[in-house]
Backbone as ProteinMPNN parsed JSONL, in Angstrom:
{"seq_chain_A": "MSSEDLEKYETEMELQLYKEYRDVVGLFTHVVETERRFYLANSVDMKVRTDGGEVFFDVTMSDAWVWDIYRPARFVKNVRVVTFKDVNIEELPKPDIKLPESGDFGS", "coords_chain_A": {"N_chain_A": [[120.494, 62.987, 89.517], [120.689, 65.14, 86.864], [122.853, 67.902, 85.889], [121.38, 69.724, 84.476], [118.76, 69.137, 85.298], [119.011, 69.767, 88.02], [119.522, 72.508, 87.858], [117.091, 73.393, 86.758], [115.363, 72.655, 88.836], [116.35, 74.316, 90.937], [115.815, 76.817, 89.801], [113.005, 76.766, 89.681], [112.486, 76.614, 92.431], [113.516, 79.098, 93.268], [111.724, 80.799, 91.954], [109.34, 80.137, 93.295], [110.1, 81.032, 95.833], [110.404, 83.775, 95.342], [107.718, 84.415, 94.786], [106.596, 83.9, 97.284], [107.965, 85.828, 98.795], [106.946, 88.176, 97.588], [104.306, 87.989, 98.443], [104.538, 88.294, 101.229], [106.023, 90.594, 101.84], [104.713, 93.004, 102.482], [104.066, 92.686, 105.14], [106.143, 93.475, 106.707], [108.559, 95.822, 108.117], [111.197, 96.456, 107.559], [114.012, 95.9, 105.368], [116.799, 93.852, 105.298], [120.042, 93.381, 104.276], [122.695, 91.219, 104.075], [126.032, 89.881, 103.576], [125.53, 87.235, 103.177], [122.787, 86.625, 103.366], [119.354, 87.642, 102.839], [116.914, 89.51, 104.415], [113.616, 90.085, 105.725], [112.195, 92.119, 108.177], [110.611, 93.139, 111.271], [111.692, 94.386, 113.41], [114.802, 95.818, 113.95], [118.081, 95.948, 115.088], [121.186, 97.385, 115.048], [124.538, 97.168, 115.919], [127.711, 98.65, 115.935], [130.772, 97.219, 116.366], [134.049, 96.754, 117.835], [137.043, 94.83, 117.729], [140.14, 94.176, 118.687], [141.03, 96.165, 116.941], [139.657, 95.627, 114.608], [136.655, 96.24, 112.852], [133.287, 95.273, 113.228], [129.909, 94.224, 112.521], [127.02, 93.818, 114.477], [124.042, 92.512, 114.197], [120.733, 92.374, 115.161], [117.616, 90.918, 114.721], [114.05, 90.744, 114.884], [110.946, 88.971, 114.532], [111.05, 87.959, 111.76], [111.692, 87.184, 108.265], [113.35, 84.961, 106.148], [115.272, 84.98, 103.212], [115.849, 82.204, 101.625], [116.217, 79.467, 99.737], [116.633, 76.865, 100.533], [115.736, 76.571, 103.058], [113.25, 75.248, 105.008], [111.405, 76.454, 106.796], [110.798, 79.703, 106.731], [110.007, 81.864, 108.271], [111.077, 83.402, 111.193], [111.527, 83.856, 114.706], [113.626, 85.251, 116.058], [116.727, 86.603, 114.937], [120.229, 86.682, 114.683], [123.008, 88.271, 113.376], [126.413, 88.342, 112.875], [128.951, 90.087, 111.416], [131.771, 90.926, 109.347], [131.489, 92.139, 107.006], [129.764, 94.501, 104.811], [126.553, 95.784, 105.793], [123.27, 96.313, 104.811], [120.529, 98.214, 105.642], [117.215, 98.941, 105.237], [114.313, 100.949, 105.565], [111.077, 99.969, 104.874], [108.708, 101.487, 102.713], [105.449, 102.45, 103.727], [102.266, 102.13, 102.431], [99.85, 104.742, 102.354], [96.798, 104.355, 103.923], [93.642, 105.165, 103.117], [90.624, 105.837, 104.546], [87.134, 105.971, 103.847], [85.63, 109.135, 104.433], [82.995, 109.468, 105.262], [82.273, 107.184, 106.528], [80.926, 105.362, 105.158], [81.211, 102.368, 103.676], [80.737, 101.454, 101.103], [78.247, 100.28, 101.21]], "CA_chain_A": [[119.92, 64.182, 88.948], [121.661, 65.795, 85.984], [123.055, 69.319, 86.203], [120.253, 70.445, 83.874], [117.625, 68.93, 86.2], [119.288, 70.526, 89.234], [119.35, 73.918, 87.521], [115.657, 73.611, 86.612], [114.808, 72.562, 90.186], [116.713, 75.528, 91.673], [115.094, 77.93, 89.188], [111.621, 76.664, 90.155], [112.502, 76.952, 93.855], [113.698, 80.544, 93.372], [110.471, 81.416, 91.548], [108.422, 79.958, 94.421], [110.571, 81.907, 96.901], [110.053, 85.139, 94.954], [106.273, 84.563, 94.962], [106.362, 83.994, 98.731], [108.456, 87.163, 99.181], [105.971, 89.153, 97.098], [103.113, 87.876, 99.268], [104.766, 88.635, 102.642], [106.81, 91.814, 102.046], [103.875, 94.023, 103.111], [103.933, 92.429, 106.571], [107.384, 93.844, 107.382], [108.933, 97.237, 108.096], [112.594, 96.635, 107.163], [114.763, 94.957, 104.548], [118.184, 93.778, 105.764], [120.862, 92.603, 103.356], [124.055, 90.937, 104.52], [126.773, 89.211, 102.497], [125.073, 85.847, 103.01], [121.342, 86.454, 103.363], [118.436, 88.759, 102.657], [115.879, 89.343, 105.435], [112.565, 91.045, 106.007], [112.041, 92.092, 109.63], [109.849, 94.237, 111.856], [112.533, 95.04, 114.412], [116.211, 95.664, 113.605], [119.022, 96.692, 115.922], [122.551, 97.144, 114.585], [125.596, 97.767, 116.725], [129.047, 98.578, 115.358], [131.676, 96.798, 117.446], [135.454, 96.603, 117.461], [137.769, 93.798, 118.454], [141.527, 94.163, 118.221], [141.203, 97.094, 115.833], [138.772, 95.284, 113.496], [135.271, 96.671, 113.021], [132.287, 94.339, 112.732], [128.519, 94.595, 112.763], [126.211, 92.869, 115.234], [122.67, 92.853, 113.81], [119.702, 91.542, 115.771], [116.299, 91.142, 114.122], [112.974, 89.9, 115.393], [109.802, 88.84, 113.646], [111.761, 88.041, 110.481], [111.524, 86.224, 107.171], [114.676, 84.759, 105.573], [115.317, 84.569, 101.804], [116.733, 81.042, 101.54], [115.417, 78.421, 99.101], [116.865, 75.563, 101.168], [115.218, 76.62, 104.425], [111.827, 74.909, 104.935], [110.629, 77.434, 107.56], [111.48, 80.983, 106.533], [109.646, 82.801, 109.327], [111.822, 83.139, 112.428], [111.233, 84.825, 115.768], [114.807, 86.079, 116.307], [117.904, 86.328, 114.116], [121.403, 87.483, 115.011], [124.053, 88.161, 112.368], [127.66, 89.032, 113.193], [129.686, 90.069, 110.153], [132.782, 91.937, 109.057], [131.105, 92.701, 105.706], [128.747, 95.548, 104.847], [125.16, 95.456, 106.06], [122.366, 97.334, 104.307], [119.227, 98.176, 106.31], [116.305, 99.935, 104.674], [112.946, 100.936, 106.051], [110.134, 99.83, 103.77], [107.627, 102.481, 102.73], [104.115, 101.924, 103.991], [101.266, 102.909, 101.693], [98.823, 105.385, 103.173], [95.464, 103.776, 103.767], [92.65, 106.214, 103.29], [89.272, 105.346, 104.773], [86.11, 106.95, 103.463], [85.333, 110.053, 105.526], [81.601, 109.353, 105.703], [82.063, 105.913, 107.218], [80.188, 104.503, 104.231], [82.174, 101.475, 103.05], [80.199, 100.894, 99.88], [76.998, 99.553, 101.379]], "C_chain_A": [[121.0, 64.865, 88.11], [121.804, 67.265, 86.367], [121.929, 70.161, 85.619], [119.005, 70.325, 84.761], [117.796, 69.742, 87.48], [119.066, 72.01, 88.994], [117.865, 74.263, 87.396], [114.984, 73.604, 87.979], [115.096, 73.848, 90.965], [115.991, 76.748, 91.117], [113.634, 77.934, 89.649], [111.517, 77.038, 91.632], [112.647, 78.46, 94.053], [112.432, 81.287, 92.967], [109.438, 81.304, 92.67], [108.795, 80.891, 95.576], [110.219, 83.356, 96.59], [108.556, 85.379, 95.157], [105.926, 84.691, 96.445], [106.797, 85.367, 99.234], [107.425, 88.229, 98.812], [104.716, 89.154, 97.979], [103.318, 88.365, 100.701], [105.445, 89.98, 102.868], [106.005, 92.915, 102.75], [103.683, 93.847, 104.606], [105.108, 92.973, 107.382], [107.723, 95.317, 107.211], [110.352, 97.485, 107.585], [113.076, 95.523, 106.228], [116.199, 95.01, 105.05], [118.943, 92.866, 104.806], [122.263, 92.463, 103.932], [124.774, 90.224, 103.38], [126.251, 87.807, 102.233], [123.577, 85.686, 102.836], [120.627, 87.792, 103.14], [117.289, 88.499, 103.624], [114.812, 90.417, 105.307], [112.361, 90.965, 107.513], [111.205, 93.277, 110.096], [110.621, 94.972, 112.938], [113.992, 94.748, 114.065], [117.045, 96.541, 114.531], [120.425, 96.352, 115.442], [123.528, 97.888, 115.478], [126.917, 97.581, 115.983], [129.997, 98.283, 116.513], [133.101, 96.734, 116.909], [136.085, 95.532, 118.334], [139.18, 93.758, 117.889], [141.757, 95.067, 117.018], [140.329, 96.791, 114.626], [137.342, 95.696, 113.833], [134.353, 95.589, 112.468], [130.905, 94.8, 113.147], [127.798, 93.458, 113.469], [124.756, 93.287, 115.012], [121.712, 91.856, 114.439], [118.357, 91.923, 115.161], [115.28, 90.258, 114.82], [111.793, 89.981, 114.44], [110.293, 88.956, 112.202], [111.362, 86.924, 109.514], [112.861, 86.16, 106.446], [114.552, 84.296, 104.122], [116.329, 83.437, 101.693], [115.919, 79.877, 100.98], [115.566, 77.063, 99.782], [116.328, 75.495, 102.586], [113.718, 76.329, 104.394], [110.934, 75.904, 105.68], [111.36, 78.773, 107.482], [111.104, 82.037, 107.562], [110.397, 82.416, 110.597], [111.535, 84.238, 113.441], [112.406, 85.781, 115.989], [115.966, 85.627, 115.433], [119.026, 87.235, 114.605], [122.464, 87.199, 113.96], [125.248, 88.973, 112.85], [128.529, 88.929, 111.95], [130.709, 91.196, 110.074], [132.486, 92.637, 107.734], [130.031, 93.765, 105.891], [127.368, 94.967, 105.132], [124.319, 96.616, 105.552], [121.009, 97.149, 104.982], [118.388, 99.298, 105.732], [114.94, 99.8, 105.313], [112.025, 100.886, 104.843], [109.06, 100.905, 103.849], [106.292, 101.789, 102.993], [103.11, 102.775, 103.223], [100.266, 103.526, 102.665], [97.482, 104.74, 102.876], [94.459, 104.878, 104.073], [91.267, 105.564, 103.428], [88.28, 106.399, 104.307], [85.733, 107.813, 104.655], [83.929, 109.881, 106.09], [81.348, 108.104, 106.541], [81.272, 104.93, 106.382], [81.195, 103.658, 103.46], [81.579, 100.769, 101.843], [78.911, 100.116, 100.074], [75.815, 100.442, 101.141]], "O_chain_A": [[122.096, 65.134, 88.601], [120.967, 67.807, 87.089], [121.558, 71.188, 86.187], [118.28, 71.302, 84.95], [116.838, 70.338, 87.972], [118.484, 72.695, 89.835], [117.429, 75.31, 87.876], [114.131, 74.447, 88.256], [114.193, 74.41, 91.585], [115.593, 77.628, 91.882], [113.089, 78.99, 89.972], [110.565, 77.704, 92.038], [111.978, 79.039, 94.909], [112.096, 82.304, 93.575], [108.737, 82.272, 92.963], [107.92, 81.469, 96.221], [109.783, 84.091, 97.477], [108.165, 86.437, 95.651], [105.068, 85.49, 96.821], [106.081, 86.001, 100.01], [107.079, 89.079, 99.633], [104.134, 90.21, 98.229], [102.359, 88.811, 101.332], [105.444, 90.471, 103.997], [106.567, 93.678, 103.536], [103.193, 94.755, 105.278], [105.076, 92.938, 108.613], [107.243, 95.977, 106.289], [110.68, 98.612, 107.214], [112.617, 94.383, 106.288], [116.758, 96.095, 105.212], [118.54, 91.73, 104.557], [122.929, 93.453, 104.236], [124.181, 89.989, 102.327], [126.507, 87.246, 101.167], [123.13, 84.716, 102.224], [121.203, 88.875, 103.236], [116.745, 87.395, 103.657], [115.079, 91.523, 104.836], [112.352, 89.871, 108.078], [111.104, 94.29, 109.404], [110.236, 96.071, 113.337], [114.381, 93.591, 113.905], [116.75, 97.72, 114.728], [120.818, 95.185, 115.427], [123.365, 99.077, 115.755], [127.208, 96.501, 115.469], [130.023, 99.004, 117.51], [133.328, 96.67, 115.701], [135.726, 95.348, 119.497], [139.387, 93.352, 116.746], [142.593, 94.764, 116.167], [140.255, 97.605, 113.706], [136.883, 95.52, 114.961], [134.592, 95.049, 111.388], [130.754, 95.658, 114.017], [127.944, 92.29, 113.108], [124.295, 94.286, 115.566], [121.859, 90.645, 114.272], [118.005, 93.1, 115.093], [115.601, 89.165, 115.288], [111.659, 90.921, 113.656], [109.989, 89.927, 111.51], [110.793, 85.899, 109.888], [113.451, 87.2, 106.156], [113.827, 83.346, 103.827], [117.535, 83.683, 101.67], [115.034, 79.354, 101.658], [114.705, 76.198, 99.622], [116.454, 74.464, 103.246], [112.97, 77.105, 103.799], [109.816, 76.171, 105.239], [112.413, 78.951, 108.095], [111.826, 83.023, 107.711], [110.365, 81.262, 111.026], [111.328, 85.397, 113.082], [112.204, 86.991, 116.097], [116.168, 84.432, 115.214], [118.803, 88.408, 114.905], [122.785, 86.043, 113.682], [125.113, 90.148, 113.191], [128.817, 87.829, 111.477], [130.532, 92.266, 110.656], [133.151, 93.612, 107.38], [129.463, 93.916, 106.973], [127.057, 93.832, 104.77], [124.623, 97.775, 105.833], [120.41, 96.076, 104.912], [118.795, 100.46, 105.735], [114.464, 98.695, 105.573], [112.175, 101.667, 103.903], [108.557, 101.202, 104.932], [106.054, 100.674, 102.528], [103.104, 104.0, 103.349], [99.887, 102.914, 103.664], [97.086, 104.6, 101.719], [94.448, 105.442, 105.167], [90.81, 104.842, 102.541], [88.567, 107.594, 104.37], [85.538, 107.304, 105.759], [83.703, 110.125, 107.276], [80.309, 107.992, 107.192], [80.978, 103.817, 106.817], [81.961, 104.198, 102.661], [81.889, 99.605, 101.59], [78.515, 99.36, 99.187], [74.674, 99.992, 101.242]]}, "name": "protein", "num_of_chains": 1, "seq": "MSSEDLEKYETEMELQLYKEYRDVVGLFTHVVETERRFYLANSVDMKVRTDGGEVFFDVTMSDAWVWDIYRPARFVKNVRVVTFKDVNIEELPKPDIKLPESGDFGS"}
């Protein structure tokens, strides 16, 4: 496979991954970004720990989706990340769902 073919393959894989992300992001409550991966998760617990004067982060997630084009199964039950690098955790906004007050759903 030439470098041009490999680049095209990786670009197509990233596009497929983005489409999958777009389809599943609404199922999750948090976005977690580490130096190596990007995750969507419904449960996130982060603990700041120290060892010999060094500070590191211990992040545990459950019901997660992993942004990784080389991973065939991106949905995982539990993930644990231990890192000395920054971790960014954001809560995803949930759109307000408004039901009709009359109970009439268009019928």
